[in-house]
C-alpha positions in Angstrom: 11.9 -0.7 56.9 14.6 -1.4 54.3 17.8 0.3 53.4 18.4 2.2 50.1 20.6 -0.5 48.6 18.0 -3.3 49.2 15.2 -1.1 47.8 17.3 -0.2 44.7 18.0 -3.9 44.1 14.3 -4.9 44.6 13.0 -2.2 42.3 15.8 -2.9 39.7 17.0 0.8 39.8 20.2 2.4 40.9 20.8 4.0 44.3 21.7 7.2 42.3 18.1 7.2 41.0 16.8 7.1 44.5 19.1 9.9 45.6 17.8 11.9 42.6 14.2 11.3 43.6 15.0 12.5 47.1 16.8 15.6 45.8 13.8 16.7 43.7 11.4 15.8 46.6 9.7 13.1 44.7 10.5 10.3 47.1 11.7 10.8 50.6 13.2 8.1 52.9 11.2 7.5 56.0 14.3 7.8 58.1 17.9 8.9 57.7 20.3 7.6 60.4 23.1 9.6 62.0 25.6 7.8 59.7 23.6 8.8 56.7 21.9 5.4 56.0 18.5 5.9 54.3 15.5 3.7 55.3 12.2 3.3 53.5 8.9 2.2 55.0 5.9 0.6 53.3 4.4 3.9 52.3 7.6 5.0 50.6 7.8 1.6 48.8 4.2 2.0 47.6 5.0 5.5 46.4 8.1 4.2 44.5 5.9 1.6 42.8 3.6 4.3 41.6 6.5 6.4 40.4 7.9 3.5 38.4 4.5 2.6 36.9 3.9 6.2 35.8 7.4 6.5 34.4 7.0 3.3 32.4 3.8 4.6 30.7 5.4 7.9 29.6 4.9 10.3 32.5 7.7 12.8 33.2 9.1 13.1 36.7 7.4 16.6 36.9 4.1 15.1 35.9 4.5 12.3 38.4 5.2 14.7 41.2 2.1 16.7 40.4 -0.1 13.7 40.3 1.3 12.3 43.6 0.8 15.6 45.4 -2.9 14.8 45.8 -3.1 13.5 49.3 -6.8 13.0 49.6 -7.3 9.3 49.3 -11.0 9.6 48.6 -10.3 11.6 45.5 -7.1 9.8 44.5 -8.7 7.3 42.2 -10.6 10.1 40.3 -7.5 12.2 40.1 -5.5 9.3 38.7 -8.2 8.4 36.1 -8.4 12.0 34.9 -4.6 12.2 34.6 -4.4 8.9 32.7 -7.1 10.0 30.3 -5.2 13.2 29.7 -2.1 11.0 28.9 -4.2 9.0 26.4 -5.3 12.1 24.7 -1.7 13.4 24.4 -0.6 10.0 23.0 -3.5 10.1 20.4 -2.3 13.6 19.4 1.3 12.4 19.0 0.1 9.4 17.0 -1.8 11.7 14.6 1.3 14.0 14.3 3.6 11.0 13.6 1.1 9.5 11.1 0.9 12.9 9.3 4.7 13.1 9.2 4.8 9.6 7.7 2.3 10.6 5.1 4.3 13.8 4.2 7.5 11.8 4.0 6.0 9.2 1.6 4.5 12.1 -0.4 8.0 13.7 -0.7 9.4 10.3 -1.8 6.7 10.0 -4.5 7.3 13.6 -5.6 11.0 13.0 -6.0 10.4 9.8 -8.0 8.0 11.7 -10.3 9.9 14.9 -10.9 13.2 14.9 -8.9 14.3 17.3 -6.2 14.1 20.5 -8.4 10.3 20.6 -8.2 9.6 20.3 -4.5 8.2 23.8 -4.2 4.9 22.5 -5.6 4.9 19.8 -2.9 5.5 22.4 -0.2 2.4 24.3 -1.3 0.3 21.2 -1.4 1.4 20.0 2.1 0.7 23.5 3.5 -2.8 23.3 2.1 -3.3 19.9 3.6 -2.2 20.8 7.1 -5.7 21.6 8.3 -7.3 18.5 6.7 -7.8 15.4 8.9 -6.0 12.1 8.4 -8.1 9.1 7.5 -6.0 6.1 8.4 -2.6 6.7 6.9 -3.6 9.3 4.3 -5.4 12.6 3.7 -8.1 11.6 1.2 -9.2 13.6 -1.7 -12.2 15.9 -1.0 -15.2 16.3 -3.2 -17.6 19.2 -2.6 -21.3 19.3 -3.3 -20.7 21.3 -6.5 -18.3 18.6 -7.8 -18.8 17.7 -11.4 -18.8 14.0 -10.6 -21.8 11.8 -10.0 -22.2 9.8 -6.9 -21.1 6.7 -8.7 -18.1 8.5 -10.1 -17.2 9.9 -6.7 -17.3 6.4 -5.3 -14.7 5.2 -7.9 -12.5 8.3 -7.3 -12.5 7.8 -3.5 -10.9 4.4 -4.1 -8.0 5.8 -6.1 -4.6 5.3 -4.4 -3.5 8.7 -3.0 0.0 10.0 -3.4 1.7 9.5 -0.1 -0.1 6.3 0.7 1.5 2.9 1.1 -0.5 1.3 -1.7 1.2 -1.2 -4.1 -1.1 0.0 -6.9 0.3 3.5 -6.3 3.9 2.3 -6.4 3.3 0.8 -9.9 1.7 4.0 -11.1 4.4 6.3 -9.6 7.1 4.1 -11.3 5.4 4.5 -14.7 4.8 8.2 -14.3 8.4 8.7 -13.2 9.6 7.1 -16.4 7.3 9.3 -18.4 8.8 12.4 -16.7 12.2 11.2 -17.6 11.2 11.1 -21.3 9.9 14.6 -21.5 13.0 15.8 -23.4 12.4 13.2 -26.1 9.6 12.5 -28.5 6.3 11.3 -27.1 5.9 9.3 -30.4 9.0 7.1 -30.0 8.6 3.4 -29.7 9.8 3.5 -26.1 7.4 6.3 -25.2 4.5 4.5 -26.9 5.3 1.3 -25.0 5.1 3.3 -21.8 1.9 5.0 -22.9 0.3 1.6 -23.3 1.3 0.6 -19.8 0.2 3.9 -18.3 -3.2 3.9 -20.0 -3.9 0.3 -19.0 -2.9 1.0 -15.4 -5.0 4.2 -15.3 -8.0 2.4 -16.8 -7.7 -0.3 -14.3 -7.7 2.2 -11.4 -10.8 3.9 -12.8 -12.5 0.5 -13.0 -12.6 0.5 -16.8 -14.5 3.8 -17.0 -12.6 5.7 -19.8 -14.9 8.6 -19.8 -14.4 9.2 -16.0 -10.6 8.9 -16.6 -10.8 11.7 -19.2 -13.1 13.8 -17.0 -10.8 13.5 -13.9 -7.7 14.2 -16.0 -9.3 17.5 -17.1 -10.4 18.4 -13.6 -6.8 18.1 -12.2 -5.2 20.0 -15.1 -3.8 23.2 -13.6 -4.5 26.5 -15.3 -1.6 28.3 -17.0 0.9 29.3 -14.4 -1.1 27.8 -11.5 0.2 25.3 -9.0 -0.5 21.6 -9.7 -3.7 20.2 -8.1 -1.9 16.8 -7.8 1.8 16.9 -7.0 4.0 16.3 -10.0 1.1 16.9 -12.4 2.1 20.3 -13.8 1.1 21.6 -17.2 4.2 20.5 -19.0 4.0 17.0 -17.6 0.3 16.6 -18.4 0.8 18.0 -21.9 3.5 15.5 -22.6 1.3 12.6 -21.4 -1.6 13.9 -23.5 0.6 13.8 -26.6 2.0 10.3 -25.7 -1.3 8.7 -24.9 -3.3 10.5 -27.6 -0.9 9.2 -30.2 -1.0 5.7 -28.6 -4.9 5.6 -28.6 -5.1 7.0 -32.1 -2.8 4.4 -33.6 -4.4 1.6 -31.5 -7.7 2.5 -33.1 -6.1 2.6 -36.6 -4.5 -0.8 -36.1 -7.9 -2.2 -35.1 -9.5 -1.0 -38.3 -6.7 -2.3 -40.6 
């Protein structure tokens, strides 16, 4: 048997920790001498090794105590495996929760870059609606029902669009342009500055839609919110979409005029 100080040193823990384990009846010394010295035998050392292992992989002391209470050696392996599988499931749930929180945080950043902090109520409603939808990787992808107006080919293109809240560089470029457009809403959509931005926005959007201008127009109309309704896509309220319509409509009209001159 070894004394408490030697065990603490060997296990790289403090004597206070061993006293605490004794107090909560997690690890008892094999013998306590008349002068109070505590001694631990091989069984106690093995139990401590198990405690330290379980603690290192995320078990609480209460969970460890419950697991080690099983004294039937024939069933111990099964008991441990069942408990470890439960821990894996809990970790998977926590991973999903953390990934979802990351997605919501990035979504909030994108919403602020688009419309500032005064329009976060729309984002709150959108996030609430997404709470019951599963994550796929790092995002909650767009859903397309059987009665969707899009063909299978069109749906395939739409499913590859970068989603707000994702970590896509393509999205970062689009959010930057859209944010600039939002900042221009108090000015004319026909100004030279707005028209330069309209060209960048249209080219970027067309690139994302794989050059399919008809699908771009079709999708734009599908995400347009009804009067007074909440945005389908965060940041894309009626006022914002109307301004972009004016800006890009003027840009496309004059681009065609210039081609015919």
